[in-house]
N, C-alpha and C positions, 0 to 999 in steps of 0.2 A: 382362378387360386393365385395362379404363378404374375399373372399381370395385374391382377389387385393386389399383389404383394409389393411388385414393383413401383408404382404407384402409391405408395403408403410410404415408402423410403425414399422417391423423389421427393414427394413432398417434408419428410422430414428435414432432408437436404437443403429445400427452401428455406424451413423454417429455418432449421441453425446453424447452417450451415455446414456440416462435418457426414462425411462418406459413412454409413452405415455396412456392416457385417450384413450375411445372408442371415433371419430371423434374429437380426439383434432391432431391439425395442430403447431409445428415449425413456427413463425411468422419471429422472430430476432432472430441472435445470435451473443453474444457481447466480449468483450474481451475491457482492458482497452488500451486505448492510451498508445504508447508507453514513451511521453511525459508526461503524468501523474505523473510517477515516480522518475522523473528528478533531483528532490534534493537528491536523493540517488546517482545517478550518478555522481549528481555536488562533494559531500561530497567527491568520492571514489576519483576523481581523483583529487580535492584540497588535499587529505593526501599524494598521488603520489606526488603531486606537493612538499608538503611538506616534502616526502620522498628524494628527489631530493636534496632539495634547505642546509638539514642538512650534505649529505654527500658533499656537497660543505664548507657547514660551518664545518666539519670536517676537511676537506683538509684543505684548509685558514690556521687552528687553529694551526695542524700539522707545516704547510710551517715557522705559525709564531710565531712558541711554545716562543724564548726568550722573544718576544713582552708584551707576559699575564705578568712574573716578579713578583709579590710580590701575585696577586691575581694567577698564576697558584701553586705556593707552597700552596695552602692556600686548596686549593680544590684536590691536590694530598695528603695531609696529612689528611684531613678529609677522604677521602674514601679509598684510597692507593693505586692510579690508578693515571698514567699516567695525567697531566693534561687536555689534549683534549680529552682524553676519558671520562673523569669523566665533564667537561661541556657540550659536547656532550649527554652524560646520562641524565643529568639535565633537559638539555633542552628539548632534547627528550621526558621526562615523565611531563613539564611544559606544551609543544604543545599540548599532547593528552590527561592529566585532561584537558585543558582550552578547548580545542576540543568537548569533550564529556561534560563537562558543559554547555556552549552555543548551545547545538546539543537536548541534555537535557530540556534547558530553552524553544527554538523554537518548541523543537514539543510534549511537556509534555511527554517523554515516557527515562524513565532510562535504554534502551535498549540500544543505541547508548555508556554511557559512558562504560558500564559493557563489550563493545566489544574494549573500545578504552584502558580499564583496561588489560584486558584478552591479548590483542596483545602485548599493554608494558611488561607485565610480561612475559610471550614468550619471544620475543628476548634481554629482560634480563637475565632470567636463562638459554636461551642458550650460551651467551656472558663469563659470569659468572660463569657457572657451566663447562660448555662444552670448554670456554679460546678459543669460535669464538673470530673470527674480530669486535670490536666497529660496525663495519656497515650492523652485519648480523641484528641486529636487526633492521635496517634500510629495507634491505628488505623483512624480515618479514611484515613488515607496507605496504612494497605495493605491496605484496601477498596477505595481510588480506583486499586490498581495490579493487585485480582483482578480488577474491573471494567475494567479497561482490556487484560486478559489475554484477557476471555469477549471483550468487543467485537472486537476486533482478528481472534480467529479467527474472528465472524461475519461482519465485514465480507473476510476471504477470502472464506469462502463463498459471500460474494454475487458472487463474478467468478467469472463462464466466459465464455469463447471458444469461435466456434462456426467450423469452417471444413467452409466446402462446397464443393461442386463447383462455386457459380457466385459468391462470396462470402466474407465473410470477416463475424463477426456478434460484435459486442463484447459484453456486457452486465456492465455492472455495479450495486450497490446491493443493498439491503437492504430498507427500508420502501422508501424513494425511488430509482428503477430507473430507468435512464438506457442506453439500448439504442441502437448505433449498428451501418452497415453500411457496405460497403467491397468494391466491387466489381473484380472484377483487374484489369481495364484501367483504372484509374487508378493501381495501381502501377507504380513506378519502381524502385526499391529493396528490398530485407531488410537492416537493422539488427537483429544481434543483439550484447548485452550478456553478461557473462559476468565477475563477481568471481570471488576465490579461492574462498569459498563456494559458489560455485553451480557450479564449472568442478570440485571437489573430490563434490559432488551430482549435479553434471549438469540445473543446475537456470539459468534465468537471463532476460534480459527480449526478445522478438522485436518490433521497431517496422516494421510495414509504410511503406515510404513513400513520399509523394503527390506529385505535380505542379502546383503552381497550384490546389491545389483545399483544400477545409475540410479544416483543419488541421494543412497544411504546413505554416505559420506554425512551427507550437511543436513538431513532429516537429527541424525542419531547426535550428531556435534552437538543441532543446537540446543536438546534434548539433555545433554551431558554437562551446556555453559549453564541450564538452567537449574540445576543439581547443583552444581557446585558453585556455581556463582548467588543465587537464590535472588536473581533480576528477570524479568519478562522477558526472553529471548528466540519465542519462535510466533505470537500472537502481536504482533503490530496493531493489529483490528482491536485486540480488546485489552489493550495495554503497554503496547511499549514492546517491541523488539529488536533484537539483533541477531539474530542467524535464519537466512531464509533455506527455505527447497523448496525445490519444482513442482513435486507433488503436496499442493497442498489446497484447501480450500478455505481460502481468505475469509472472517469476517464473516462467515452468512448465515443467515438465519437461520433458527432450530438446528444448531451444530447435535445435540441429541440424535434427535431422528437422523441427519445424515451419518453418524453414525454407526446406526444400530442399522441403516439400508446397507452401507458397507459391508459391514459384517456379515450379515445374512448372505450378501454373494460371495464375500469371501468362503463361509465354512460351505456354501451350494458347490461354488469351483473347487473346493478340498475333497468334499463328496463325488463329482461327476465322476473322477476315474476310477473310484472306489465301484461306482455305480456299474459303469460300464464293464467293469471287471468280474464281477458277478452276475451281471446277463450273457455275458462270452463265455464263464465257467455251465450256468444254465443252458443256454444254447449247445455247446458240451455233449451235456449231460443228454440231454432231447435225443440230440444223432447218434451218439453214442447206443441207447436205449432203442 
């Protein structure tokens, strides 16, 4: 019997890559829903469309360079470049900066703006230093957007959540892996957040909230920010996010079912000490009698 348990636990370790306690079993394995990262895909697709539009805009400028008149002369004099190339370069940077700032405001993150500046600097450097064609920077933007979509999908697949009969295991990362455990008796509440898209396709973020434990400050801060600012602060997948928490099932399918499973295990964890105490009292009573 003990040998069979060892074999079962070893099979689970090979399948899930986590070490299990004695009598511990994996009840649910979850990943974020593909649509939970939809906003990243939308941004990448929009950048590709912008690059194509700028390419057509550049072709139009080349075909109508004489129509630019005095404006074209000013651009050529200031930049030392032909008017169509100078205008394309300026519009290219304006689009990148404006897009980065808008995303920064919506996501409360500086990373998109930094990425936009990096893409713009790379394309501009290739054009000015190596004298590549003006639309090279547009191809750099397209490649960066496609690469961003691939990395987003890789990052999504790097999230995995395990619900066992003893604990919750949160694993994130592909190259640099972060793994955290949460025992059920530390859970005081379970928070579920679904946006419109999440309600349509039945996915959302489930957050087990702890009290006076590691990570509780971030969890409570996120909920407080939502209640005071009225914005989407926790569930990035179902509608945009501003606050992170260590213990969160981000954008998982069927969040209601996940919440019910965690709550049931939470109640069992609370009842277990009481049942053990009753069992001890019964044993003492039996011994005395």
